[in-house]
All heavy atoms as an XYZ file, in Angstrom:
864
protein
N      57.967     -2.046     35.999
C      56.952     -3.104     35.923
C      57.493     -4.335     35.254
O      58.208     -4.305     34.354
C      55.935     -2.347     34.934
C      54.589     -3.164     34.716
S      53.483     -2.278     33.814
C      53.039     -0.950     34.726
N      56.995     -5.440     35.805
C      57.541     -6.741     35.539
C      56.450     -7.751     35.148
O      55.535     -7.865     36.046
C      58.503     -7.408     36.441
C      59.030     -8.705     36.083
C      60.106     -9.055     37.066
C      60.590    -10.468     36.746
N      61.649    -10.974     37.686
N      56.529     -8.467     34.101
C      55.474     -9.537     33.795
C      56.148    -10.852     34.446
O      57.194    -11.328     33.970
C      55.297     -9.807     32.301
C      54.414    -10.922     32.061
O      54.297    -11.963     32.669
N      53.705    -10.637     30.986
N      55.577    -11.295     35.647
C      56.229    -12.388     36.315
C      56.178    -13.641     35.619
O      56.899    -14.643     35.838
C      55.697    -12.577     37.756
C      56.200    -11.276     38.542
C      54.327    -12.693     37.793
N      55.306    -13.837     34.651
C      55.106    -14.963     33.852
C      56.130    -15.140     32.783
O      56.839    -16.238     32.665
C      53.766    -15.052     33.100
O      52.684    -15.042     33.922
C      53.508    -16.287     32.337
N      56.492    -14.030     32.102
C      57.558    -14.123     31.017
C      58.853    -13.626     31.504
O      59.921    -13.843     30.849
C      57.160    -13.189     29.893
O      57.064    -11.800     30.267
C      55.741    -13.591     29.246
N      58.765    -12.883     32.612
C      60.044    -12.351     33.146
C      60.526    -10.987     32.514
O      61.602    -10.442     32.784
N      59.802    -10.583     31.557
C      60.120     -9.414     30.784
C      59.751     -8.213     31.694
O      58.741     -8.093     32.352
C      59.180     -9.148     29.469
C      59.608     -7.984     28.780
C      58.894     -8.028     27.402
N      59.179     -6.760     26.705
C      58.427     -6.255     25.751
N      57.347     -6.886     25.380
N      58.825     -5.096     25.173
N      60.666     -7.172     31.794
C      60.545     -6.006     32.521
C      60.827     -4.793     31.812
O      61.534     -4.689     30.861
C      61.605     -6.017     33.805
N      60.035     -3.622     32.179
C      60.123     -2.428     31.499
C      60.329     -1.425     32.664
O      59.542     -1.427     33.694
C      58.829     -2.117     30.672
C      58.903     -0.645     30.192
C      58.641     -3.176     29.707
N      61.210     -0.491     32.477
C      61.485      0.612     33.566
C      60.929      1.920     32.853
O      61.177      2.143     31.697
C      62.872      0.701     33.901
C      63.376     -0.487     34.642
O      62.635     -0.871     35.522
N      64.612     -0.802     34.252
N      60.309      2.657     33.547
C      59.844      4.019     33.042
C      59.680      5.009     34.157
O      59.493      4.620     35.402
C      58.722      3.882     32.202
C      57.447      3.404     32.883
C      56.550      4.321     33.627
C      57.139      2.154     32.961
C      55.413      3.844     34.305
C      56.070      1.610     33.697
C      55.199      2.416     34.308
N      59.646      6.359     33.903
C      59.361      7.260     34.930
C      58.279      8.119     34.481
O      58.161      8.575     33.297
C      60.575      8.223     35.138
C      60.185      9.341     36.027
C      60.295      9.103     37.462
C      59.964     10.563     35.521
C      59.861     10.183     38.387
C      59.760     11.658     36.395
C      59.683     11.362     37.784
N      57.255      8.333     35.204
C      56.157      9.225     34.998
C      56.049     10.352     36.035
O      55.816     10.011     37.099
C      54.770      8.397     35.017
C      53.590      9.210     34.723
C      53.522      9.828     33.337
O      53.791      9.078     32.324
N      53.340     11.017     33.235
N      56.249     11.488     35.528
C      56.207     12.591     36.407
C      54.723     13.019     36.790
O      53.766     12.414     36.139
N      54.411     13.749     37.722
C      53.109     14.177     38.123
C      52.587     15.060     37.078
O      53.153     15.663     36.397
C      53.332     14.890     39.412
C      54.757     15.452     39.283
C      55.562     14.575     38.563
N      51.146     14.945     37.035
C      50.518     15.873     35.965
C      50.465     17.253     36.494
O      50.689     17.563     37.559
C      49.109     15.310     36.052
C      48.849     14.608     37.384
C      50.285     14.121     37.674
N      50.413     18.246     35.466
C      50.515     19.576     35.846
C      49.100     20.044     36.139
O      48.278     20.221     35.259
C      51.079     20.303     34.482
C      51.330     21.793     34.859
O      51.193     22.221     35.951
N      51.473     22.557     33.858
N      48.731     19.918     37.324
C      47.469     20.399     37.852
C      47.392     21.695     38.622
O      48.362     21.926     39.247
C      46.837     19.344     38.781
C      46.673     17.799     38.036
C      46.145     16.865     39.121
C      45.662     18.008     36.960
N      46.287     22.542     38.618
C      46.321     23.638     39.315
C      46.292     23.447     40.910
O      46.694     24.388     41.569
C      45.011     24.289     38.946
C      44.167     23.271     38.295
C      45.172     22.205     37.873
N      45.880     22.347     41.364
C      45.767     22.020     42.769
C      46.543     20.759     43.036
O      46.420     19.852     42.405
C      44.394     21.776     43.181
C      44.288     21.373     44.715
C      43.514     22.969     42.884
N      47.623     20.884     43.893
C      48.446     19.658     44.210
C      47.610     18.556     44.841
O      46.659     18.965     45.617
C      49.528     20.268     45.178
C      49.188     21.625     45.408
C      48.040     22.019     44.593
N      47.971     17.275     44.653
C      47.325     16.302     45.285
C      48.302     15.276     45.833
O      49.478     15.261     45.332
C      46.232     15.628     44.377
C      46.955     14.930     43.202
C      47.141     13.514     43.126
C      47.291     15.623     42.061
C      47.692     12.838     42.166
C      47.849     14.974     41.051
C      48.122     13.586     41.003
N      47.860     14.387     46.750
C      48.796     13.371     47.142
C      48.108     12.126     46.934
O      46.887     11.839     46.913
C      48.813     13.547     48.814
C      49.628     14.787     49.182
C      49.719     14.652     50.675
C      50.442     16.014     51.232
N      50.643     15.997     52.624
N      48.857     11.014     46.711
C      48.511      9.759     46.494
C      48.913      9.000     47.620
O      50.135      8.925     47.908
C      49.045      9.077     45.199
C      48.636      7.589     45.090
C      48.731      9.950     43.970
N      48.021      8.301     48.388
C      48.272      7.667     49.599
C      49.017      6.297     49.441
O      49.704      5.805     50.448
C      46.932      7.308     50.394
O      46.214      6.319     49.587
N      48.968      5.693     48.295
C      49.690      4.381     48.093
C      48.747      3.261     48.636
O      49.143      2.217     48.748
N      47.507      3.589     48.911
C      46.594      2.628     49.448
C      45.908      1.719     48.309
O      44.840      1.152     48.670
C      45.635      3.250     50.376
N      46.348      1.756     47.072
C      45.730      1.047     46.104
C      46.705      0.224     45.149
O      47.799      0.487     45.326
C      44.915      1.931     45.059
O      45.917      2.825     44.396
C      43.893      2.814     45.797
N      46.150     -0.916     44.681
C      46.990     -1.670     43.739
C      46.013     -1.833     42.460
O      44.803     -1.920     42.691
C      47.310     -2.999     44.364
N      46.701     -1.852     41.365
C      45.931     -1.999     40.098
C      46.393     -3.075     39.229
O      47.680     -3.218     39.099
C      45.822     -0.718     39.467
C      45.047      0.410     40.124
C      44.999      1.701     39.240
O      45.208      1.614     38.045
O      44.559      2.752     39.932
N      45.588     -3.842     38.589
C      45.926     -4.656     37.439
C      44.998     -4.103     36.394
O      43.759     -4.114     36.447
C      45.577     -6.111     37.730
C      46.399     -6.520     38.819
C      47.578     -7.203     38.752
C      46.178     -6.480     40.227
N      48.137     -7.450     39.985
C      47.329     -7.019     40.917
C      45.163     -5.971     40.991
C      47.353     -7.217     42.318
C      45.303     -5.958     42.357
C      46.386     -6.620     43.030
N      45.659     -3.603     35.215
C      44.897     -2.850     34.261
C      44.744     -3.457     32.916
O      45.699     -3.957     32.417
C      45.558     -1.478     34.170
C      45.003     -0.626     33.184
C      45.764     -0.873     35.618
N      43.463     -3.378     32.342
C      43.257     -3.643     31.032
C      42.488     -2.413     30.601
O      41.402     -2.067     31.026
C      42.392     -4.831     30.839
C      41.908     -5.054     29.457
S      43.117     -5.387     28.150
C      43.807     -6.970     28.695
N      43.124     -1.645     29.729
C      42.385     -0.260     29.410
C      42.373      0.027     27.863
O      43.072     -0.541     27.076
C      42.977      0.870     30.214
C      44.468      0.961     29.716
C      45.122      2.164     30.731
O      44.605      2.312     31.821
O      46.123      2.696     30.140
N      41.626      1.060     27.514
C      41.611      1.695     26.172
C      42.638      2.615     25.939
O      42.909      3.375     26.873
C      40.215      2.265     25.893
C      39.060      1.304     25.809
C      37.750      1.888     25.900
N      37.522      2.911     24.807
C      36.421      3.633     24.748
N      35.538      3.516     25.552
N      36.321      4.485     23.733
N      43.366      2.684     24.845
C      44.213      3.807     24.626
C      43.687      4.919     23.951
O      42.430      4.877     23.434
C      45.462      3.095     23.702
O      44.919      2.684     22.660
N      44.421      5.998     23.680
C      44.146      7.093     22.965
C      45.335      7.493     22.038
O      46.310      7.056     22.298
C      43.714      8.219     23.879
N      44.973      8.317     21.109
C      46.045      8.695     20.119
C      46.299     10.133     20.464
O      45.621     11.106     20.166
C      45.657      8.555     18.747
C      46.713      8.388     17.773
C      46.332      8.018     16.337
O      45.431      7.014     16.226
O      46.643      8.655     15.329
N      47.609     10.363     21.066
C      47.973     11.609     21.569
C      47.999     12.597     20.312
O      48.400     12.254     19.340
C      49.240     11.596     22.244
N      47.678     13.938     20.547
C      47.415     14.580     21.799
C      45.801     14.526     22.049
O      45.312     15.141     23.000
C      47.712     16.070     21.506
C      47.522     16.199     20.037
C      47.973     14.954     19.478
N      45.083     13.824     21.239
C      43.543     13.651     21.416
C      43.333     12.749     22.519
O      43.685     11.517     22.480
C      42.963     13.206     20.250
C      41.379     13.143     20.395
O      40.929     13.349     21.383
O      40.757     12.929     19.263
N      42.691     13.200     23.703
C      42.465     12.243     24.946
C      41.328     11.290     24.655
O      41.063     10.456     25.490
C      42.261     13.216     25.958
C      41.509     14.360     25.309
C      42.182     14.414     24.052
N      40.586     11.403     23.475
C      39.355     10.649     23.309
C      39.784      9.185     23.103
O      40.584      8.901     22.283
C      38.589     10.980     22.023
O      38.255     12.461     22.175
C      37.348     10.175     21.874
N      39.316      8.214     23.931
C      39.775      6.893     23.867
C      39.276      6.193     22.489
O      38.220      6.462     21.941
C      38.860      6.135     25.028
C      38.530      7.201     25.906
C      38.341      8.486     25.058
N      40.221      5.399     22.022
C      39.972      4.655     20.765
C      38.972      3.584     21.070
O      38.744      3.142     22.224
C      41.263      4.049     20.185
C      42.353      5.185     19.914
C      43.595      4.490     19.562
C      41.856      5.944     18.569
N      38.465      2.903     20.026
C      37.575      1.783     20.151
C      38.452      0.704     20.788
O      39.556      0.472     20.479
C      36.976      1.286     18.832
C      36.041      0.248     18.875
C      34.700      0.655     19.413
O      34.290      1.875     19.300
O      34.036     -0.171     20.015
N      37.737      0.000     21.788
C      38.523     -1.186     22.573
C      38.687     -2.287     21.467
O      37.660     -2.847     20.942
C      37.723     -1.484     23.725
C      38.374     -2.682     24.532
C      39.617     -2.067     25.219
C      37.346     -3.197     25.633
N      39.887     -2.686     21.275
C      40.089     -3.821     20.308
C      39.522     -5.171     20.917
O      39.548     -5.228     22.231
C      41.610     -3.951     20.130
C      42.134     -3.286     21.272
C      41.207     -2.262     21.757
N      39.203     -6.228     20.161
C      38.747     -7.411     20.757
C      39.934     -8.228     21.189
O      40.788     -8.806     20.322
C      38.039     -8.222     19.575
C      37.520     -9.518     20.098
O      37.929     -9.940     21.199
O      36.764    -10.144     19.397
N      40.280     -8.161     22.399
C      41.389     -8.680     23.073
C      41.141    -10.122     23.631
O      42.092    -10.739     24.119
C      41.921     -7.827     24.236
C      41.043     -7.628     25.320
C      40.794     -8.693     26.359
C      40.198     -6.450     25.382
C      39.899     -8.472     27.382
C      39.239     -6.335     26.543
C      39.198     -7.339     27.419
O      38.232     -7.172     28.493
N      39.843    -10.649     23.313
C      39.569    -12.038     23.771
C      39.367    -12.083     25.221
O      38.704    -11.272     25.832
N      40.108    -12.889     25.941
C      40.073    -13.003     27.304
C      41.450    -12.983     27.933
O      42.375    -13.542     27.461
C      39.464    -14.434     27.793
O      38.164    -14.491     27.197
C      39.453    -14.618     29.227
N      41.503    -12.169     29.005
C      42.922    -11.982     29.677
C      42.731    -12.489     30.982
O      41.836    -11.978     31.836
C      43.363    -10.553     29.609
C      44.680    -10.343     30.389
C      43.550     -9.985     28.133
N      43.616    -13.395     31.518
C      43.551    -13.948     32.754
C      44.624    -13.397     33.659
O      45.799    -13.410     33.271
C      43.731    -15.586     32.739
C      43.568    -16.181     34.106
O      43.278    -15.577     35.063
O      43.766    -17.435     34.201
N      44.224    -12.644     34.738
C      45.167    -12.076     35.727
C      45.264    -13.076     36.852
O      44.300    -13.301     37.467
C      44.701    -10.790     36.191
C      44.714     -9.588     35.186
C      43.761     -9.494     34.315
C      45.879     -8.786     35.075
C      43.636     -8.486     33.346
C      45.916     -7.833     34.082
C      44.817     -7.667     33.311
N      46.364    -13.768     37.076
C      46.341    -14.648     38.187
C      47.620    -14.395     39.094
O      48.532    -13.714     38.742
C      46.552    -16.083     37.556
C      47.685    -16.347     36.680
N      48.871    -16.678     37.062
C      47.693    -16.179     35.412
C      49.620    -16.890     36.127
N      48.925    -16.558     34.988
N      47.590    -15.011     40.256
C      48.594    -14.781     41.345
C      48.765    -13.240     41.615
O      49.790    -12.836     41.866
C      49.915    -15.287     40.869
C      50.008    -16.778     40.689
O      49.212    -17.457     41.353
O      50.699    -17.276     39.861
N      47.532    -12.653     41.833
C      47.487    -11.296     42.090
C      47.435    -11.091     43.519
O      46.765    -11.739     44.266
C      46.127    -10.561     41.455
S      46.136    -10.738     39.710
N      48.084    -10.070     44.006
C      48.079     -9.685     45.369
C      48.878     -8.441     45.529
O      49.483     -7.844     44.642
N      48.850     -7.874     46.784
C      49.520     -6.616     47.037
C      49.993     -6.661     48.614
O      49.402     -7.473     49.401
C      48.528     -5.470     46.827
N      50.876     -5.916     48.863
C      51.379     -5.797     50.283
C      51.088     -4.424     50.734
O      51.291     -3.406     50.024
C      52.777     -6.146     50.400
O      53.035     -7.430     49.945
N      50.863     -4.280     52.067
C      50.747     -3.002     52.589
C      51.619     -2.919     53.869
O      52.010     -4.061     54.381
C      49.348     -2.763     52.977
N      51.882     -1.811     54.299
C      52.671     -1.631     55.611
C      51.759     -1.058     56.732
O      51.202     -0.051     56.436
C      53.902     -0.783     55.326
C      54.932     -1.284     54.250
C      54.644     -0.563     56.712
C      55.419     -2.659     54.537
N      51.723     -1.672     57.805
C      50.876     -1.250     58.901
C      51.628      0.091     59.441
O      52.900     -0.138     59.864
C      50.761     -2.276     59.893
C      49.852     -1.741     61.196
O      50.011     -0.601     61.544
O      49.015     -2.508     61.557
N      51.116      1.270     59.346
C      51.825      2.432     59.808
C      52.238      2.451     61.239
O      53.197      3.094     61.608
C      50.934      3.507     59.414
C      49.494      2.995     59.191
C      49.738      1.634     58.856
N      51.403      1.712     62.112
C      51.848      1.676     63.507
C      52.829      0.735     63.907
O      53.570      1.160     64.804
C      50.428      1.320     64.384
C      49.458      2.432     64.087
C      48.112      1.988     64.884
C      47.138      3.075     64.650
N      45.803      2.746     65.022
N      52.896     -0.416     63.226
C      53.812     -1.420     63.681
C      54.867     -1.669     62.623
O      56.064     -2.218     62.978
C      53.148     -2.753     63.788
O      52.640     -3.245     62.494
C      51.970     -2.728     64.891
N      54.799     -1.182     61.301
C      55.737     -1.380     60.281
C      55.618     -2.765     59.806
O      56.424     -3.174     58.888
N      54.654     -3.577     60.233
C      54.582     -5.092     59.670
C      53.971     -4.999     58.316
O      53.125     -4.160     57.983
C      53.602     -5.739     60.582
N      54.369     -5.952     57.492
C      53.788     -6.161     56.065
C      52.595     -6.855     56.227
O      52.363     -7.939     56.946
C      54.790     -6.931     55.307
O      56.009     -6.274     55.233
C      54.208     -7.244     53.941
N      51.573     -6.364     55.610
C      50.127     -7.008     55.608
C      49.830     -7.450     54.102
O      49.926     -6.619     53.171
C      49.162     -5.967     56.050
C      49.418     -5.363     57.267
C      47.688     -6.644     55.946
C      48.675     -4.192     57.661
N      49.651     -8.708     53.963
C      49.324     -9.099     52.518
C      47.786     -8.999     52.286
O      47.071     -9.107     53.167
C      49.686    -10.785     52.440
C      51.083    -10.996     52.701
C      52.018    -10.284     51.691
O      51.642    -10.227     50.529
O      53.107     -9.855     52.045
N      47.569     -8.501     51.036
C      46.197     -8.288     50.664
C      45.868     -9.211     49.464
O      46.705     -9.496     48.657
C      46.091     -6.796     50.062
C      46.422     -5.821     51.239
C      45.371     -5.725     52.137
N      45.616     -4.597     53.012
C      45.156     -4.455     54.305
N      44.395     -5.410     54.824
N      45.420     -3.501     55.044
N      44.546     -9.544     49.321
C      44.137    -10.342     48.275
C      43.108     -9.614     47.418
O      42.880     -8.436     47.721
C      43.495    -11.668     48.723
O      42.219    -11.364     49.358
N      42.468    -10.286     46.512
C      41.504     -9.599     45.665
C      40.015     -9.674     46.349
O      38.993     -9.268     45.644
C      41.422    -10.170     44.256
C      42.692    -10.032     43.440
C      42.435    -10.860     42.152
C      42.917     -8.651     43.206
N      39.946    -10.228     47.616
C      38.572    -10.563     48.103
C      37.821     -9.289     48.299
O      36.639     -9.290     48.217
C      38.809    -11.171     49.466
O      39.536    -10.234     50.457
N      38.346     -8.069     48.360
C      37.678     -6.769     48.551
C      37.853     -5.828     47.216
O      37.567     -4.753     47.313
C      38.144     -6.100     49.698
N      38.357     -6.663     46.360
C      38.697     -5.838     44.989
C      37.384     -5.280     44.291
O      36.456     -5.904     44.338
C      39.451     -6.636     44.030
N      37.550     -4.049     43.659
C      36.441     -3.469     42.956
C      36.807     -3.692     41.472
O      37.664     -3.169     40.975
C      36.257     -2.008     43.270
C      35.177     -1.393     42.340
C      35.008      0.127     42.623
O      35.671      0.720     43.462
N      34.025      0.661     41.945
N      36.108     -4.678     40.899
C      36.321     -4.956     39.449
C      35.519     -4.062     38.622
O      34.345     -3.829     38.927
C      36.055     -6.505     39.041
C      36.822     -7.460     39.960
C      36.288     -8.834     39.542
C      38.331     -7.299     39.679
N      36.092     -3.502     37.563
C      35.396     -2.507     36.795
C      35.149     -2.981     35.386
O      36.053     -3.450     34.636
C      36.200     -1.242     36.741
C      36.344     -0.670     38.285
C      35.517     -0.183     35.914
C      37.313      0.501     38.359
N      33.950     -2.912     34.883
C      33.519     -3.219     33.503
C      33.656     -1.922     32.632
O      33.486     -0.952     33.269
C      32.083     -3.724     33.466
C      31.784     -4.998     34.268
O      32.899     -5.832     34.412
O      30.703     -5.252     34.508
N      34.065     -2.110     31.419
C      34.170     -0.960     30.470
C      32.890     -0.946     29.595
O      32.340     -2.138     29.379
C      35.415     -1.000     29.634
C      36.624     -0.753     30.512
S      38.098     -0.729     29.392
C      38.606     -2.287     29.401
N      32.523      0.199     29.088
C      31.345      0.194     28.289
C      31.589      1.206     27.123
O      32.515      2.099     27.268
C      30.029      0.567     29.125
C      30.121      1.971     29.626
C      29.676      2.983     28.981
C      30.645      2.096     30.914
C      29.699      4.238     29.542
C      30.736      3.328     31.421
C      30.164      4.423     30.717
O      30.276      5.689     31.302
N      30.673      1.159     26.143
C      30.740      2.131     25.014
C      29.224      2.634     24.828
O      28.263      1.786     25.025
C      31.235      1.516     23.668
C      30.420      0.282     23.275
C      31.508      2.531     22.688
N      29.080      3.906     24.442
C      27.754      4.384     24.099
C      27.492      4.197     22.703
O      28.314      4.591     21.803
C      27.703      5.943     24.552
C      26.333      6.471     24.132
C      27.903      6.116     25.941
N      26.485      3.547     22.237
C      26.142      3.253     20.861
C      24.897      4.213     20.457
O      24.062      4.550     21.349
C      25.725      1.906     20.795
C      26.773      0.906     21.018
C      27.819      0.809     19.940
N      28.752     -0.282     20.166
C      29.972     -0.250     19.831
N      30.464      0.818     19.185
N      30.770     -1.294     20.062
N      24.815      4.460     19.225
C      23.768      5.327     18.720
C      22.713      4.327     17.965
O      23.014      3.280     17.468
C      24.315      6.263     17.683
C      25.378      7.279     18.304
C      24.793      8.180     19.300
O      23.574      8.633     19.137
O      25.399      8.531     20.219
N      21.548      4.952     17.772
C      20.446      4.381     16.977
C      19.978      3.015     17.330
O      20.156      2.153     16.566
N      19.217      2.849     18.380
C      18.955      3.906     19.414
C      20.164      3.966     20.464
O      20.997      3.095     20.545
C      17.805      3.187     20.170
C      17.959      1.734     20.029
C      18.675      1.488     18.728
N      20.124      5.177     21.141
C      21.242      5.415     22.035
C      21.158      4.485     23.161
O      20.176      4.310     23.699
C      21.249      6.779     22.506
C      22.389      7.169     23.364
C      22.548      8.602     23.640
O      22.530      9.497     22.737
O      22.465      8.915     24.889
N      22.264      3.834     23.593
C      22.308      2.837     24.627
C      23.713      2.656     25.111
O      24.708      2.955     24.328
C      21.739      1.428     24.046
C      22.494      0.731     23.020
C      21.699     -0.186     22.192
N      22.551     -0.817     21.190
C      22.915     -0.353     20.016
N      22.533      0.934     19.693
N      23.594     -1.047     19.220
N      23.816      2.061     26.266
C      25.109      1.742     26.661
C      25.386      0.218     26.696
O      24.447     -0.512     27.088
C      25.247      2.176     28.210
C      25.150      3.659     28.282
C      26.596      1.693     28.946
C      25.132      4.239     29.792
N      26.391     -0.183     26.054
C      26.817     -1.540     25.960
C      28.174     -1.870     26.733
O      29.107     -1.240     26.375
C      27.004     -1.937     24.367
C      27.269     -3.365     24.199
C      25.707     -1.554     23.704
N      28.166     -2.870     27.569
C      29.359     -3.287     28.155
C      30.301     -4.058     27.096
O      29.756     -5.037     26.461
C      29.138     -4.184     29.311
C      28.563     -3.485     30.520
C      28.392     -4.399     31.678
C      27.805     -3.714     32.914
N      27.697     -4.538     34.063
N      31.388     -3.657     26.909
C      32.315     -4.289     25.904
C      33.492     -5.014     26.648
O      34.334     -5.586     25.844
C      32.677     -3.388     24.876
C      33.548     -2.223     25.316
O      33.667     -1.937     26.509
N      33.987     -1.403     24.382
N      33.675     -4.913     27.863
C      34.678     -5.554     28.636
C      34.151     -5.924     30.071
O      33.834     -5.000     30.790
C      35.987     -4.681     28.721
O      36.919     -5.358     29.402
N      34.110     -7.081     30.382
C      33.506     -7.602     31.613
C      34.671     -8.216     32.507
O      35.392     -9.060     31.968
C      32.514     -8.657     31.361
C      31.407     -8.119     30.320
C      31.748     -9.128     32.650
C      30.546     -7.078     30.588
N      34.713     -7.811     33.697
C      35.705     -8.416     34.727
C      34.920     -9.370     35.539
O      33.807     -9.050     36.016
C      36.264     -7.292     35.535
N      35.473    -10.597     35.724
C      34.928    -11.631     36.542
C      35.851    -12.163     37.549
O      37.039    -12.645     37.200
C      34.529    -12.808     35.603
C      33.362    -12.514     34.524
C      33.105    -13.732     33.658
C      32.145    -13.283     32.593
N      31.880    -14.409     31.811
N      35.499    -12.199     38.906
C      36.491    -12.721     39.838
C      36.395    -14.274     39.794
O      35.350    -14.883     39.547
C      35.746    -12.416     41.055
C      34.383    -12.138     40.872
C      34.303    -11.650     39.356
N      37.569    -14.886     39.895
C      37.767    -16.308     39.930
C      38.073    -16.839     41.250
O      37.657    -17.897     41.638
C      38.791    -16.724     38.833
C      38.357    -16.361     37.406
C      39.543    -16.684     36.420
C      37.116    -16.900     36.854
N      38.903    -16.079     42.059
C      39.359    -16.487     43.324
C      39.823    -15.336     44.065
O      39.787    -14.142     43.546
C      40.415    -17.485     43.251
O      41.570    -17.020     42.784
N      40.540    -15.418     45.144
C      41.089    -14.225     45.953
C      42.253    -13.826     45.311
O      42.800    -12.726     45.718
C      41.262    -14.739     47.398
C      40.134    -14.693     48.291
O      39.005    -14.216     47.777
O      40.103    -15.068     49.525
N      42.864    -14.554     44.313
C      44.129    -14.091     43.658
C      44.047    -14.052     42.073
O      44.943    -13.951     41.435
C      45.301    -14.931     44.147
O      45.119    -16.226     43.738
N      42.694    -14.247     41.693
C      42.660    -14.418     40.142
C      41.334    -13.696     39.652
O      40.256    -13.934     40.253
C      42.710    -15.980     39.818
C      42.728    -16.205     38.322
C      42.983    -17.593     37.940
O      42.792    -18.507     38.770
O      43.174    -17.898     36.777
N      41.538    -13.145     38.481
C      40.220    -12.733     37.794
C      40.497    -12.597     36.317
O      41.673    -12.877     35.907
C      39.807    -11.246     38.321
C      40.676    -10.151     37.977
C      40.399     -9.321     36.971
C      41.853     -9.923     38.682
C      41.246     -8.305     36.534
C      42.697     -8.729     38.331
C      42.299     -8.100     37.264
N      39.528    -12.564     35.513
C      39.737    -12.379     34.105
C      38.919    -11.168     33.562
O      37.851    -10.672     34.143
C      39.429    -13.725     33.425
C      37.957    -14.334     33.364
C      37.051    -13.544     32.381
C      38.043    -15.804     33.111
N      39.306    -10.804     32.414
C      38.496     -9.709     31.728
C      38.248    -10.318     30.346
O      39.019    -10.958     29.730
C      39.300     -8.366     31.508
O      40.526     -8.636     30.762
C      39.545     -7.766     32.797
N      36.953    -10.107     29.884
C      36.583    -10.729     28.636
C      35.974     -9.735     27.750
O      35.139     -8.800     28.249
C      35.519    -11.757     29.012
C      35.033    -12.842     28.175
C      34.148    -13.722     28.880
O      33.181    -13.378     29.367
O      34.528    -14.930     28.846
N      36.354     -9.710     26.527
C      35.768     -8.768     25.461
C      34.502     -9.241     25.038
O      34.375    -10.443     24.731
C      36.804     -8.565     24.425
C      36.330     -7.436     23.406
N      35.575     -7.723     22.300
C      36.493     -6.169     23.382
C      35.171     -6.645     21.680
N      35.914     -5.679     22.303
N      33.458     -8.396     24.782
C      32.272     -8.813     24.187
C      32.024     -7.998     22.947
O      32.308     -6.942     22.760
C      31.043     -8.397     25.201
C      31.121     -9.398     26.285
C      29.839     -9.175     27.021
N      29.545    -10.323     27.833
C      28.414    -10.358     28.644
N      27.604     -9.437     28.726
N      28.307    -11.488     29.414
């Protein structure tokens, strides 16, 4: 994984999860991630810290046409941006605490609320 802005790179290996049913990943997705962490071994997500605004720019992905072998460039035009939320008590309600906003076919931002 490489941050193309800073040039910093990190190598790691993640093995498959130990699941009772095997699964296949098609490779048909690309992700740019801003997420909540958890403190192992408890999988409950921690409170999302106030990260301000994070701008993801120059985003794109490449795919290979299985019939021709040609490279197909993809943009964010059909991307599904996902907001994060937290459940609050008294009264019980759902509050969005991280909002994703598209800016162009190659840029979006996430904003903490």
